[in-house]
ROVEX-955929 format. One line per 10 residues: number of its first residue (from 1); their letters; for each residue x negated, y, z of N, C-alpha, C. Coordinates in nm, 3 decimals, padded with zeros to 5 digits. Layout:
BEGIN
NUM> A> X,Y,Z,X,Y,Z,X,Y,Z ~ ...
REM end
This chain:
BEGIN
1> MERKSFLLRM> 00.262,-01.695,-01.974,00.366,-01.626,-01.868,00.502,-01.531,-01.832 ~ 00.550,-01.666,-01.756,00.731,-01.712,-01.779,00.706,-01.586,-01.706 ~ 00.827,-01.497,-01.713,00.844,-01.377,-01.646,00.998,-01.339,-01.573 ~ 01.029,-01.336,-01.410,01.183,-01.354,-01.371,01.191,-01.211,-01.370 ~ 01.326,-01.190,-01.435,01.422,-01.107,-01.427,01.552,-01.075,-01.282 ~ 01.564,-01.018,-01.206,01.660,-00.913,-01.126,01.676,-00.780,-01.183 ~ 01.766,-00.782,-01.137,01.836,-00.632,-01.065,01.797,-00.564,-00.917 ~ 01.716,-00.459,-00.983,01.711,-00.391,-00.830,01.776,-00.293,-00.838 ~ 01.820,-00.249,-00.672,01.891,-00.172,-00.682,01.817,-00.004,-00.580 ~ 01.749,00.102,-00.620,01.668,00.188,-00.562,01.754,00.335,-00.615
11> DPALYAALER> 01.741,00.432,-00.469,01.773,00.528,-00.433,01.693,00.665,-00.533 ~ 01.735,00.736,-00.653,01.727,00.767,-00.773,01.592,00.868,-00.707 ~ 01.646,00.886,-00.625,01.474,00.971,-00.564,01.323,00.954,-00.564 ~ 01.365,00.837,-00.517,01.278,00.733,-00.448,01.234,00.629,-00.677 ~ 01.342,00.629,-00.721,01.271,00.591,-00.923,01.259,00.661,-00.915 ~ 01.282,00.827,-00.902,01.208,00.961,-01.007,01.062,00.979,-00.976 ~ 01.029,00.926,-00.847,00.879,00.936,-00.772,00.817,00.840,-00.835 ~ 00.916,00.696,-00.886,00.816,00.627,-00.947,00.796,00.645,-01.062 ~ 00.897,00.702,-01.135,00.825,00.708,-01.311,00.718,00.845,-01.251 ~ 00.819,00.954,-01.137,00.597,01.054,-01.156,00.499,00.937,-01.216
21> WAQQELRSVN> 00.512,00.900,-01.029,00.329,00.854,-01.047,00.351,00.750,-01.191 ~ 00.364,00.652,-01.256,00.366,00.560,-01.297,00.318,00.642,-01.475 ~ 00.380,00.764,-01.446,00.346,00.857,-01.663,00.231,00.888,-01.615 ~ 00.145,00.938,-01.493,00.021,00.957,-01.416,-00.057,00.867,-01.443 ~ -00.036,00.780,-01.406,-00.093,00.626,-01.396,-00.064,00.517,-01.556 ~ 00.009,00.613,-01.714,-00.003,00.540,-01.824,00.085,00.393,-01.798 ~ 00.181,00.381,-01.690,00.255,00.264,-01.681,00.422,00.245,-01.728 ~ 00.428,00.224,-01.764,00.608,00.205,-01.776,00.667,00.152,-01.600 ~ 00.768,00.229,-01.567,00.805,00.214,-01.449,00.774,00.052,-01.382 ~ 00.826,-00.002,-01.447,00.845,-00.142,-01.456,00.686,-00.217,-01.451
31> GQIEFLLREA> 00.635,-00.128,-01.527,00.420,-00.172,-01.462,00.407,-00.148,-01.343 ~ 00.408,-00.030,-01.301,00.425,00.028,-01.175,00.430,-00.026,-01.054 ~ 00.566,-00.077,-01.101,00.627,-00.092,-00.980,00.589,-00.309,-00.860 ~ 00.562,-00.325,-01.085,00.466,-00.455,-01.033,00.342,-00.440,-00.895 ~ 00.222,-00.318,-01.030,00.100,-00.307,-00.952,00.115,-00.244,-00.826 ~ 00.306,-00.212,-00.709,00.222,-00.160,-00.628,00.266,-00.283,-00.554 ~ 00.348,-00.418,-00.578,00.386,-00.470,-00.509,00.299,-00.594,-00.515 ~ 00.157,-00.616,-00.635,00.077,-00.678,-00.643,00.024,-00.677,-00.512 ~ -00.106,-00.578,-00.537,-00.197,-00.474,-00.484,-00.095,-00.521,-00.297 ~ 00.022,-00.459,-00.303,00.095,-00.526,-00.124,00.023,-00.644,-00.090
41> VRRREQPRTE> 00.041,-00.740,-00.171,00.099,-00.905,-00.160,-00.103,-00.903,-00.181 ~ -00.152,-00.905,-00.280,-00.324,-00.869,-00.193,-00.379,-00.890,-00.072 ~ -00.321,-00.704,-00.039,-00.425,-00.637,00.088,-00.273,-00.731,00.244 ~ -00.186,-00.801,00.185,-00.086,-00.849,00.375,-00.199,-00.999,00.269 ~ -00.273,-01.084,00.240,-00.271,-01.191,00.203,-00.437,-01.207,00.243 ~ -00.469,-01.110,00.240,-00.647,-01.052,00.269,-00.680,-01.173,00.457 ~ -00.757,-01.220,00.456,-00.799,-01.260,00.577,-00.807,-01.078,00.696 ~ -00.749,-01.108,00.759,-00.752,-01.015,00.827,-00.893,-00.959,00.959 ~ -00.960,-00.848,00.956,-01.083,-00.843,01.002,-01.029,-00.770,01.219 ~ -01.125,-00.807,01.322,-01.071,-00.756,01.389,-01.148,-00.599,01.453
51> EPPPDPAPSD> -01.025,-00.547,01.477,-01.071,-00.390,01.503,-01.198,-00.374,01.575 ~ -01.260,-00.256,01.620,-01.401,-00.276,01.659,-01.305,-00.213,01.810 ~ -01.367,-00.236,01.942,-01.339,-00.204,02.050,-01.274,-00.061,02.074 ~ -01.221,00.005,02.147,-01.228,00.105,02.141,-01.280,00.203,02.222 ~ -01.327,00.380,02.165,-01.381,00.401,02.248,-01.426,00.445,02.453 ~ -01.481,00.416,02.483,-01.484,00.391,02.597,-01.401,00.570,02.641 ~ -01.289,00.576,02.757,-01.271,00.680,02.884,-01.367,00.778,02.857 ~ -01.395,00.941,02.874,-01.444,01.010,02.845,-01.563,00.972,02.991 ~ -01.474,00.929,03.152,-01.540,00.946,03.239,-01.596,00.777,03.236 ~ -01.647,00.709,03.163,-01.685,00.613,03.112,-01.819,00.627,03.013
61> RPSLA> -01.821,00.726,02.983,-01.996,00.756,02.891,-02.055,00.801,02.973 ~ -02.170,00.762,02.902,-02.286,00.817,02.993,-02.318,00.968,02.978 ~ -02.368,01.005,03.135,-02.417,01.167,03.079,-02.498,01.191,03.003 ~ -02.517,01.398,02.963,-02.658,01.398,02.907,-02.695,01.488,02.961 ~ -02.661,01.483,03.095,-02.700,01.551,03.159,-02.898,01.526,03.211
REM end
């Protein structure tokens, strides 16, 4: 698979957090960023399900008495 290289600038604190996270998951920082981006794209491309209707207001709920 051909890889695309590009420059990415980010806040040093964000990079440090990504570096710690990558170490915990035994990945390089580059691998961690690619993993996170792939997951975000996968979630975005999934068909959206309809949300369940909201709970009825307290006055609309049946009485237990």
